[in-house]
N, C-alpha and C positions, 0 to 999 in steps of 0.2 A: 269552401276549397274542394275542388274535385279529388277524388281518390288517387289519381295519376300524378296531381301536383303534390299531394300530400305524401306519396311514395318517395318522390324525388327528393322532397324537403327532408324527409327522415333519413334517405340515404346520405345526403350530404352532411348529415348530423351524426353519422354512425361511423365508427372505427372499421375500416376494411380488414382488419385481422379479427377482432372479436364479433363483428357484426352488430354491436351494442351502441346505444348512445355514448358520446364521448364521456370519459371521466379524466379529468386533468389532461386536455388535449395538448400535443405539441406538435408544432409544424417544422418540418425539416427543410433543407435549403433547396430541394426540388419543388416544394409547394405543397406536398401531400401531408396530410395530419393522422395522427395515430393517438389512441390512449397512451399516456406516458407508461403505465405497467406493461402494456403490449410491446411497445417500443424496447423497454428494458429486457424484458424476458426473451424477446425474440433474438436480440443482438447482444446479450451480455458477454459471450464468449468470444466475440469478435473484437480485438482490440483496437483497431483504427477505422477501417474502411468497411461500411455496410452498404447494402443496397436496398433502395426503396423496392418494398413488395409490390408497388403499383406500376411504377414507370421504370424500375430496374436501374435507375441512376445511382451513382455511388455518392455516399455523403461520409464526411469526417466528424459530422456534429455529435458530440456526446452530451455535454450540459446544456439542455434545452430550457428556455422560458415557457411557461404556460401560455398558450394562446386563450387570453382572457375574452375575447369576443365569441370565439368559438365554444368556450365553456359556459357562457351566459346563455348562448343559443341552445345548447343541449340542455341546459337546465330547464329552460322554457319548454322544450319539446317533452321532456320529462312530466312537467307540471300538467301539460295538456293531456297527456297519456293518463296521469292521475286522476284528472277531473273526469275523463270519459270513463274510466273505470269506477269512480265513486258514484257517478251519475246513473249508473246502470239501476235497474230494479232490485236486483238481487244484493246489492250493497246498501240499499236504503236501512235507516234505523226501524227496526221491526215495531218498537214502540210508538215512536213520533212520526214515522213515514217522512223523516227529514234527511238530508244528506249529511253523511258523516265527514265533518270538516276538522275535527280536533283529535289529538293524541294526547293520551294520558302518560305522563312520563313515569308513573308508579308503576303500572301493570302493562303499558304499551297498547292498551286497547284502544280501539277507534270509535269515536263518540259523536254524536250530533251535538248541538249547542245546549239543547234542553238536558241531554243525559249528563254533559259535563258540568250542569250546575245542580244536579240532582244530590240528595243527601250523602249517596255513595261516593261521590266524586268531588263534592265541593271542596274538600280540604286538599285535593291533589293539585299538582302543578299540571297545567295544559298548555298546548301550542298548536298552531295549525300544523295540519298533517305534512304539508309541502315544506315547511320551515324545519320541522323535526327531522324529516328525510335528509334534506340538504346538510344539516348540521351533523346528522349522524355520518353521512358520506364524507364530510370534511374531516371528522375525527378519524375515519378509517384511512383516507388519503395520508393524513399526517403521520400515523403509525406505519403506514406502508414505507414512506419515505425514511423512517428512522430504521426499518427493516431491511431497506435496500442499502443503505449506508453501512449497515453492520455486513450485510451480504458481500458488499465490495471489499471491504476490510478483511473479511475471512478469505475472500477470494485471493486477495493479495498475500495474506498469510500462508494460504495453502501453496501458492506458488513458490514462495520462498522456502518452504519446507521440503517441497518436492525437489527443487534445485540444489538444496543443501544435501539431501539423501543422496542424489544422484552422484555428487561429487565428494561425499564425505570420506569414502575409503581412499580414493586418490590423494585427497589432503593429508590424511594421516600417514600415509605412505612417504609422501613428500617430507614431511616434518621428521619421519623416522630416518629417512635418508639424510637429511641435513645435519641432524643431530650425532648420527653415526659418522658421518664425514668429518665432524668438528672434534668428536673423541679420537679419531685416527691421527690427529695432529698432536695428541696429548700423550705423556708417558704411559707405559703399560699399566702402572699402578692404579690407573683409574677404571680398570676393567669392571669391577663389581659395580661401582657407581654407574657406569654406562649401561650395565645389564639391568640395574634396578630402575633407572630413568626410562629406558626403551620399553620395560615391561609395564611399567604404569602408564605410559602412553598408550601403548596396544589396548590395555584393558579399559581405559577411559575412553578411547576412540570406539571400541565395540559397544560400551554402554550408551553413549551418546547416539550411535547409529540405531540401536534399538529404540531409544526414546524417540528419535525422529519419525520412525515408522509409526509409533503410537500417536504421535502428535498430529501426523499427516491423516490418519484414520479418524481422529476426533475432528479435525476441520472438514474433512469429506462428509462425515455424518452430519455436522452442523450446517453444511452447505445445503444438504437436502432438506433438513428441518426449516431452515429460514426461506427457501424457495417455495416448500410447501405451505408454510403460513402466510407468505406473501400472496400466492395464488388464491388462498381461501379468502383472503381479504379482498382481492380483486373481484372474485365472484360475488362476494357480498355486496360491493360497490355497484355491481352491475344489476342487481336484483330490482325489480319494480318497488317503487317507495314502500307501498304497503307491505310486501315481502321483507323488504330491509328492515322496517321498524319491528316488525313482529319477530323477525328471526336474528335480531341483534345479538340477544344472548349475552354469553360471557367472552365473545370473540376478542374484545379488546383486552380483557384481563389475560386471557390466554397468550396473546401476541407480546404482552409486556414480560410474561414468564419467559418467552422465547429468548428475549433479549438479554437475559440474565446469564451468568457462568460462561461467558464466551472464552475459548480456549485461546492462549496467547502463544506466539512463536517461542521456541526454546531460546535461552540465552546459552549459547555453545561456547564453551571456553575449555581449552586444553592446558594443562599445567605446562610450564616451561621451566623445568627443574634446574636448579644452579649447576653449572659445570666447574668444578675445582680447577683453579689455575688459568680459567679462561681470560680473565682480564689481565693477569701477568703476562700471558703471551702477546695480547694485542697491544699492550702499553709499549711493548718493544718497538712499535711502528709509529707511535703517536707523532702526529704533527700539529701545529698550531694554524688554526684557519682564521684568516682575516676576511671579514664580510664587507662588501660595498652595499649599504641599504638604500632601497629605493622602493617607492609606492607606485603600483600599477594595477590597472584592471586587467590583469592577465588571464588568459584561458588555459594556462598551463596546468592549472588546478581547477578543472571543470567539476564545480561542486554537484550540480544536478545529476551528472552522469554518475559519479562516484556514489551519491546518495541512493540513486535509483538501484544500483547494484548491491548496496549495503542493506537495504529493505527488501531485496529479493524480488522485484517486480520490473515490468517493462518500464522504459523511460517515459511513456506517455500516461503510465498510471501513477506517477509520483505525485502526491498530494502537492497543490499548488504553493510556491514559496513567496511570501509576501515581502520579505525583507530582501534588499539587494546586496550581494555579497561584494566585497572588496578583497582583492589579493595584495598582500604585502610580501614582496619578494625581496630576498637577500643574495646576492651572487658572490661566491669565493674569489679573492683576489688571485689566489693560486690556480694553476693547472697542472694537471698530471699526465704525463705520457707513458709511464712505465713504473715497474716497482710495486711495493706494498705500503700502504698508509692507513693510519686510524686516527679519527678524531670523533669528538662528542659534541652533542648539543643538549642544552637544557630546555625541556619542553614544559616542566611543571605540570599544573593542572589544566592546561590549554586544551581546547578541542579544535578540529578542523585545521591541521597543519600537515606539512609534508616536507621531509628532507632527503637529500641523497646528492647524487652527483648526474650531470647530464654533459653531452657533448656540446660544443659551441653553437651548433645548429639551433639548438633550443633556446639559447639565450637571444639569438637573432629573431627567431620566429615565434617567440612565446605568446604574441598577440593573436595569433591565428591558429595555432594548434591545440591539441588536447592530449591528454594522457592515456586514454584508452587503447593500450595496445601498440603504440608506436615504439620503435626501437631508439636506442641511445639516451633513454631516460630511466633512471634507477632509483625509485624513491621507496621510503617507508612513509605512510601517513596515516592520520587519524581522521575520521568523519563521524559526526555526531548526527543521529536521526533522532525522531520523536521519542524514542524508548530508550535507546542505548547508544554507544558509540562502537565504531569498527575500526580495526586496524587494516591495512591494505599494503601491499607491495606492488611494484609495476614490473613490466617487461617479462611476462605478461601481467595485465592487471589481475589480481587475486585477492581474495579476503585472507586474513590472518586471525584464527580463532584462538587468541590468548589475550591475557589481561593487558590493559594499556597501561605503558610505562608511565610513571607519574613524576619523574625526576630527570635523569639523563639518559640519553639514548646514544649509541655509538655506531659508527659505520667503519667497516674494514674493507678497504678496496684492494684487490689483489689481481693484478695484471697477468701475473704469470698462470694463476688458476682460472683467470676469467670469471671471477666471482665478486659479488658485492654482498657483504653480510651486515646484519643490524643486530644489535644486542641490547638488551635491558641492562644498564651498567649497576643499578642498584641490586637487581636479583642475580648478578653474574650469570645470565642465561641468554641463550639464542634466541631471537625473535625469528629470523629467517634468513637463508642463504639463497640469493638469487643465482642459478647456476647458468653455465654457457652464456655469459654475457657477451654481446657485440660491443666490446670496449673500443670504440674509435676515438683515438686521442687526438687533441687533447680533452680530457675531461675536468669540469669545473663544479665544486660544490654549489648547492642551491638549497635555499630554506624558503618556505612559503607559509603564510598564515592567513586563514580566511576570517574576516569580521563581517558581522551584520549591523 
């Protein structure tokens, strides 16, 4: 084979980013191929759309299969380079003048067949050099995949802590305003209780804000450690076979230690202290709600959107959901056009539920609409993710960082004040009040539960 043809052959089997023979090659939809580690490292911070570095075409591909054919060809090219290297005069066995073909797994020395049978090495395990090199490279690639998965999880967690830190003070202030407004409806004798509850809320809010900053710093530091280890393993994979075998050392052990002690997102929870006399006041407006039960594959409770918000990452980064959710809806027979009303639902230990009020538009359009920010839908809901559950309210869609009610939840609809309030009945505490509601009558009660 002429040197020109050989160079073309080598170029076709080389990654255009690192200029080395492919390791774990992937081919994107424009037809160009890259080493998977190069693809990951170049485009890890671009969530959806990336440009091919060769043709500049855009691609949305993220989870790519290994190009097996290209991987085999690159492996053959490495073997050819290995044999060319081992056949050189300076690499011959100095004792027997034979080509070194074997690798000792004990001391990683390169031996000719006669040396591998000598008294010094006869009890050691040996294997052909090209086999040993590919086996070590595959071990590195497997460890790199674990590191990358960990890096992606850490990236999602860091995004979550960053988002929560950004909005935490505003959230605490909203809770303070809602609780203060509730106390203003109570007799003056509750002043000391109000002062105590608000001061405790402020203190807890400041403590959590400080913890969020520490958590962010830990995850940012871990991001650099994971990326550094990943790049070190990548560089080792790209080394020529002989250098790979002799420099392997303790790199796998160090990479395993990096995977330990990963920081987890904080479990944020503010206390929702009891408000004396709250339930007595609300029960003055109690009504009995009759539900019309029906089963529907409704999008009124768009699980994937809520779950993406609850784990604090972009919708496209939500881990794949294998189970198919079904929504079970129950609509209230009554409608409300003015006045004040209070009713309760029993949620028990259920996960993935929502209840509240909506205008008639939602009952008619629930197959096509979703709850992320639309008007006329006022819900309290609970969504469970892989680690914990989250409460949320709508209009606008907002997380509620308080403990999940485990028995009865109440709803107070006040047309005059244009508010919808949710309470934890057992704790006699306010969950949240949605202010400045666009209450377009008639409003109808709704209950929704997700099952998988």
